[in-house]
DOVEXDO-431145 format. One record per residue (C-alpha): residue in three letters; x, y, z. Coordinates in steps of 0.001 Angstrom, whole numbers. Example, Ala and Ser with C-alpha at 12.3 -4.5 7.8 and 13.67 -1.06 7.14 Angstrom:
<atoms>
<atom><r>ALA</r><xx>12300</xx><yy>-4500</yy><zz>7800</zz></atom>
<atom><r>SER</r><xx>13670</xx><yy>-1060</yy><zz>7140</zz></atom>
</atoms>
This chain:
<atoms>
<atom><r>MET</r><xx>116734</xx><yy>52455</yy><zz>50285</zz></atom>
<atom><r>LEU</r><xx>116239</xx><yy>49910</yy><zz>53224</zz></atom>
<atom><r>LEU</r><xx>118521</xx><yy>47072</yy><zz>53351</zz></atom>
<atom><r>PHE</r><xx>117653</xx><yy>43571</yy><zz>53735</zz></atom>
<atom><r>ASP</r><xx>120925</xx><yy>41661</yy><zz>55481</zz></atom>
<atom><r>PHE</r><xx>120328</xx><yy>38002</yy><zz>55049</zz></atom>
<atom><r>ASN</r><xx>123577</xx><yy>37368</yy><zz>57205</zz></atom>
<atom><r>VAL</r><xx>123043</xx><yy>38545</yy><zz>60944</zz></atom>
<atom><r>GLY</r><xx>124420</xx><yy>36750</yy><zz>64041</zz></atom>
<atom><r>ILE</r><xx>122257</xx><yy>37595</yy><zz>67602</zz></atom>
<atom><r>GLY</r><xx>123996</xx><yy>36361</yy><zz>70066</zz></atom>
<atom><r>ARG</r><xx>127488</xx><yy>35818</yy><zz>71944</zz></atom>
<atom><r>GLY</r><xx>129730</xx><yy>33446</yy><zz>70261</zz></atom>
<atom><r>ALA</r><xx>133459</xx><yy>32384</yy><zz>70093</zz></atom>
<atom><r>SER</r><xx>134391</xx><yy>35850</yy><zz>68169</zz></atom>
<atom><r>LEU</r><xx>133288</xx><yy>39211</yy><zz>68282</zz></atom>
<atom><r>SER</r><xx>133520</xx><yy>39933</yy><zz>64182</zz></atom>
<atom><r>GLY</r><xx>130769</xx><yy>41987</yy><zz>63259</zz></atom>
<atom><r>GLY</r><xx>129199</xx><yy>42258</yy><zz>66793</zz></atom>
<atom><r>ALA</r><xx>127060</xx><yy>40844</yy><zz>69405</zz></atom>
<atom><r>PHE</r><xx>124092</xx><yy>41589</yy><zz>69513</zz></atom>
<atom><r>ASP</r><xx>122466</xx><yy>40195</yy><zz>72619</zz></atom>
<atom><r>THR</r><xx>118779</xx><yy>41338</yy><zz>72137</zz></atom>
<atom><r>ALA</r><xx>116537</xx><yy>41527</yy><zz>69331</zz></atom>
<atom><r>SER</r><xx>116707</xx><yy>45514</yy><zz>70362</zz></atom>
<atom><r>ASP</r><xx>119943</xx><yy>46394</yy><zz>70264</zz></atom>
<atom><r>LEU</r><xx>120019</xx><yy>44707</yy><zz>67109</zz></atom>
<atom><r>LEU</r><xx>117309</xx><yy>46706</yy><zz>65609</zz></atom>
<atom><r>GLU</r><xx>119480</xx><yy>49586</yy><zz>67129</zz></atom>
<atom><r>GLU</r><xx>121848</xx><yy>49104</yy><zz>65050</zz></atom>
<atom><r>MET</r><xx>120070</xx><yy>48543</yy><zz>61873</zz></atom>
<atom><r>THR</r><xx>118331</xx><yy>51523</yy><zz>62104</zz></atom>
<atom><r>ARG</r><xx>121488</xx><yy>53058</yy><zz>62406</zz></atom>
<atom><r>LEU</r><xx>123204</xx><yy>51607</yy><zz>59104</zz></atom>
<atom><r>GLY</r><xx>119702</xx><yy>52112</yy><zz>57044</zz></atom>
<atom><r>ILE</r><xx>118779</xx><yy>48391</yy><zz>57142</zz></atom>
<atom><r>GLY</r><xx>115161</xx><yy>48024</yy><zz>57371</zz></atom>
<atom><r>GLU</r><xx>115462</xx><yy>44248</yy><zz>57748</zz></atom>
<atom><r>ALA</r><xx>117282</xx><yy>40569</yy><zz>58413</zz></atom>
<atom><r>LEU</r><xx>117381</xx><yy>36857</yy><zz>58551</zz></atom>
<atom><r>VAL</r><xx>118545</xx><yy>36117</yy><zz>61967</zz></atom>
<atom><r>TYR</r><xx>120607</xx><yy>32659</yy><zz>63107</zz></atom>
<atom><r>HIS</r><xx>121797</xx><yy>32337</yy><zz>66949</zz></atom>
<atom><r>ARG</r><xx>125510</xx><yy>32505</yy><zz>67278</zz></atom>
<atom><r>MET</r><xx>124837</xx><yy>29591</yy><zz>70031</zz></atom>
<atom><r>ALA</r><xx>123046</xx><yy>27488</yy><zz>66860</zz></atom>
<atom><r>ALA</r><xx>126170</xx><yy>28181</yy><zz>64900</zz></atom>
<atom><r>GLU</r><xx>128960</xx><yy>27192</yy><zz>67265</zz></atom>
<atom><r>ALA</r><xx>127800</xx><yy>25293</yy><zz>69888</zz></atom>
<atom><r>ASP</r><xx>124237</xx><yy>23491</yy><zz>70056</zz></atom>
<atom><r>VAL</r><xx>122020</xx><yy>23665</yy><zz>67713</zz></atom>
<atom><r>GLU</r><xx>119018</xx><yy>22797</yy><zz>68830</zz></atom>
<atom><r>LYS</r><xx>119382</xx><yy>24953</yy><zz>72203</zz></atom>
<atom><r>GLY</r><xx>120135</xx><yy>27930</yy><zz>69713</zz></atom>
<atom><r>ASN</r><xx>117543</xx><yy>27297</yy><zz>67485</zz></atom>
<atom><r>ARG</r><xx>115305</xx><yy>27680</yy><zz>70430</zz></atom>
<atom><r>ARG</r><xx>116674</xx><yy>30638</yy><zz>72146</zz></atom>
<atom><r>LEU</r><xx>115783</xx><yy>32255</yy><zz>68091</zz></atom>
<atom><r>ILE</r><xx>112870</xx><yy>31805</yy><zz>68123</zz></atom>
<atom><r>GLU</r><xx>112048</xx><yy>33268</yy><zz>72221</zz></atom>
<atom><r>LEU</r><xx>114408</xx><yy>36828</yy><zz>70706</zz></atom>
<atom><r>LEU</r><xx>112695</xx><yy>37355</yy><zz>67605</zz></atom>
<atom><r>ARG</r><xx>109080</xx><yy>36288</yy><zz>68638</zz></atom>
<atom><r>GLY</r><xx>106833</xx><yy>39100</yy><zz>67460</zz></atom>
<atom><r>ASN</r><xx>109260</xx><yy>41321</yy><zz>65883</zz></atom>
<atom><r>LEU</r><xx>108444</xx><yy>41907</yy><zz>62431</zz></atom>
<atom><r>ARG</r><xx>111602</xx><yy>43254</yy><zz>61020</zz></atom>
<atom><r>LEU</r><xx>113955</xx><yy>40112</yy><zz>62297</zz></atom>
<atom><r>HIS</r><xx>112965</xx><yy>36781</yy><zz>60257</zz></atom>
<atom><r>PRO</r><xx>114723</xx><yy>33784</yy><zz>62304</zz></atom>
<atom><r>CYS</r><xx>117086</xx><yy>31319</yy><zz>60202</zz></atom>
<atom><r>TRP</r><xx>117833</xx><yy>28208</yy><zz>62184</zz></atom>
<atom><r>ALA</r><xx>121438</xx><yy>26334</yy><zz>62006</zz></atom>
<atom><r>MET</r><xx>120867</xx><yy>22905</yy><zz>60930</zz></atom>
<atom><r>ALA</r><xx>123154</xx><yy>20158</yy><zz>61026</zz></atom>
<atom><r>PRO</r><xx>123124</xx><yy>16296</yy><zz>60016</zz></atom>
<atom><r>ALA</r><xx>121991</xx><yy>13394</yy><zz>62437</zz></atom>
<atom><r>VAL</r><xx>124885</xx><yy>11116</yy><zz>62322</zz></atom>
<atom><r>PHE</r><xx>125453</xx><yy>10328</yy><zz>66215</zz></atom>
<atom><r>GLY</r><xx>121868</xx><yy>10624</yy><zz>66339</zz></atom>
<atom><r>ASP</r><xx>121697</xx><yy>13306</yy><zz>68755</zz></atom>
<atom><r>LEU</r><xx>120067</xx><yy>15425</yy><zz>66084</zz></atom>
<atom><r>PRO</r><xx>116634</xx><yy>15394</yy><zz>64772</zz></atom>
<atom><r>GLU</r><xx>116084</xx><yy>13681</yy><zz>60838</zz></atom>
<atom><r>ALA</r><xx>116002</xx><yy>16312</yy><zz>58583</zz></atom>
<atom><r>SER</r><xx>112381</xx><yy>15414</yy><zz>58364</zz></atom>
<atom><r>SER</r><xx>112134</xx><yy>15766</yy><zz>61299</zz></atom>
<atom><r>TRP</r><xx>114148</xx><yy>19895</yy><zz>61346</zz></atom>
<atom><r>VAL</r><xx>111578</xx><yy>21249</yy><zz>58626</zz></atom>
<atom><r>ARG</r><xx>108109</xx><yy>20008</yy><zz>60708</zz></atom>
<atom><r>ILE</r><xx>109787</xx><yy>22017</yy><zz>63517</zz></atom>
<atom><r>ALA</r><xx>111076</xx><yy>24991</yy><zz>62026</zz></atom>
<atom><r>ALA</r><xx>108027</xx><yy>25498</yy><zz>59807</zz></atom>
<atom><r>GLU</r><xx>106125</xx><yy>25166</yy><zz>63298</zz></atom>
<atom><r>ASN</r><xx>108076</xx><yy>28146</yy><zz>64493</zz></atom>
<atom><r>GLY</r><xx>107694</xx><yy>30082</yy><zz>61476</zz></atom>
<atom><r>VAL</r><xx>111115</xx><yy>29430</yy><zz>60568</zz></atom>
<atom><r>ARG</r><xx>111344</xx><yy>29787</yy><zz>56723</zz></atom>
<atom><r>ALA</r><xx>115340</xx><yy>29663</yy><zz>56180</zz></atom>
<atom><r>VAL</r><xx>117932</xx><yy>27692</yy><zz>57255</zz></atom>
<atom><r>ARG</r><xx>121698</xx><yy>27843</yy><zz>57370</zz></atom>
<atom><r>LEU</r><xx>123359</xx><yy>24516</yy><zz>57391</zz></atom>
<atom><r>PHE</r><xx>126363</xx><yy>23497</yy><zz>58711</zz></atom>
<atom><r>PRO</r><xx>127176</xx><yy>19897</yy><zz>57959</zz></atom>
<atom><r>ALA</r><xx>130791</xx><yy>19177</yy><zz>60103</zz></atom>
<atom><r>HIS</r><xx>128986</xx><yy>20816</yy><zz>63092</zz></atom>
<atom><r>SER</r><xx>131201</xx><yy>19232</yy><zz>66098</zz></atom>
</atoms>
């Protein structure tokens, strides 16, 4: 039985806990080694630093890969620097994103 991992980060983050995967190929190699068939993947840059840039980078990294499913990071538009929720959802859907992680305390 292959597993579906729903908590996978790709890219470099502030912490190296759980490993760091710079490419989809690196991540897929480790998933295969561990018997993980598919994964819901977020970009660590989106979670820790720049939400929009990290989400765009995620789409670039995962494009065309059927085993890796994009999961966008989203944060509230408190300071007017991020899209409103309806815009997030529309843009995510246009990019094939069907899951999100919320970071309400994103700095």
